[in-house]
C-alpha positions, 0 to 999 in steps of 0.5 A: 335481807335476813330479818332477825329480831336477834340481830336488831336486839343485839345491835341495840344492846351491844356496841360490838368490839369492832376494831377501828383504825387510828384515824390520826395515822390514816390519810383522808381517801376517797373512792376511786372509779371502778370495782371496789372490794372492802376488806374488814379485818375483824381482829389483829391476829387476822392481819397476816391472812388478810394481807396475803389474801389482798396480795393474791387478789391484786395478783389476779386482778391488778388495779382493782380497788381495795379498801381495808377497814377494822384492825388495820393500824400499823399494817404495811398495805400493798401499793394502791390499797387504801385504809380507812376507819370501820363504821361505828356500830349503827345503821346510819354509820354503816349506810354512810360508809356504804354510800361513800365507798359503794363496794362491790363486795365486802370481805370479812376476815377472821370473826368467829364470835358475835362481838367481833362481827360488824353487825350494823355493816352486815345488816345494811350490806345485806339490805343493799344486796352487797355480797358478803363473804366470811373467811379465815374464821375458826369456829371450833377448837382442835378438841371440839368446842361447845355451842354458845348458849341460846341467845349468842347462838341465835345472834351468831346464826343470824349474823352468818345468814347475812353472808352468801359464802363462808370459807372456813379453814377446816372440817371441824369448823364446818361441822360446828357450823352445821350444829349451829344451824348455818345454811350448809350450802353457803359453808365451804372448807378452804384451808387456812391462809398461811405465809408461804414457806420459802425453802432455805437456800444452799450451794448446789455444788456443796450439797452434791459434793457432800452427798457423794462423800456421804454416799450410803451413810445414814444421816440425821441432823440435830438443829439448834441444840441447847446446852441442856439437850446436848447430852440427850442428843449424844446419848441418843446417837450413841445408842443408835450407833449400836444398831446402825454403826455407820450413822452420822450425826450432824449437830448444830448447837444453839450457841456456836461457841459450844462447838469445841466443848461438844466435839470434846464430849464426843471424843470423851465418849470414844467416838470421833468428831469433825468440826466444819469451821476447822474444814474437817471432813465427815470421813467414814470414821467420823460419827459426829459432824459439828457445824456452827453456821446457821446460813448453811441450814438449807444444806443440812436439811437437804442432806439429812433425811431426819431432823431433830428439832433442838429445844423441844425436849426441855420446857423453856427452851426456844426452837426453830420452826419445824416448817424449815426442814419440812419444806426441804424433805427432812422428816421431823422428830421433836420432843413435847416442849413445842409451845413456840410453834404449837400450831405448826406441830399440830398441823404436821401431826395431823398430816402424819408428817412428824414424830414425837419422843420424850426420852433419849432412848426413844429418840434413838429408836425413832431415828433408827426407824426413820432411817429406813427409806420407806418410813422417812419418805412417807413423813417427808412426803406428807410434810411436803403435801401440807406445805404445798397445799398451804401455798395455794389457799390464798390464790384459790380464795382470791379466785372465789372472791373475784368470781362471787363479785363478778357474778353479783355484778352480772346479776345486778346488770341483768336486773337493771 
């Protein structure tokens, strides 16, 4: 057990902001026989990651006992998973909790600050040699973060010393913990648990027929374009046509009833438009195909090597998730207004899987540049790698959790 004056003084002088479930809404449950993992969700924003990890553990070891504490109110738990209140922030409450549940491992999800750590539970679990794992805690902001002042730093370092393994989502967090003085042999970079991106569907026969019709034409897709951006997209396409005269723009307006006006605007510019809902085809002399049905997004993402994310040029507009085209191999181009999906765009940029532009002229340049097969393939490949990597994080983490639990049980058996 890590004996730390900082931990004990912190426990005596602070009542941590440990989220507790609403005991009125939870059933009275008792510990079943067999192996048991206690999953403590330290904050509401950690709920999705915790649930993905719980499901991954159950897939690998069906029937294992799992009890979820902390920020678990309102969570739809998988069948067989129990929920209960977190113990109050005292040693006696933590001791009673561990006696009642006798967990083989305690898993803490998302607690990067001293006040979100269940200090009493950490102290008592460490004293009883119950394995403690910390996951999904981001300790450094993307631009870097200062270490806390001396006292909070001492408390956090002592709290982290209770864990036998700390799985952080990125190298920045690992570097921050190294500066803090955490034991580096316990810190491992795992990646973040994220909801798997399901590729949007399409009818393969329809995709194949349109691909044959378009054959070697360069194509780009502007998705969910708000009225305020329509002229921007059409200006960019007009400029791009000067350099790639066979280029086709597929445009999905954010508001379907704008399709007729957009087609008229294209015609007014001296170009030809076709409307999918009128069963008009993207023939060779059509420069813009206006589509209206969101259920066909999977079709257009597959056909267009480049996708412009509508709603990202002008602040205040909403936009679709950039992970939709990324999952289907369409390179992503977007504007500066990305707050709604800022974290996803940051990851795409870090992976070299997107391009940003701020003006119609620049948009046209980027589109023409990315039509080159080698350029667009690099972005699409990077996006696919990022998304496919996300899909395996929860399972890899679940395997580590179970391995640590089994190893601790084996050592306990040897000692006995």
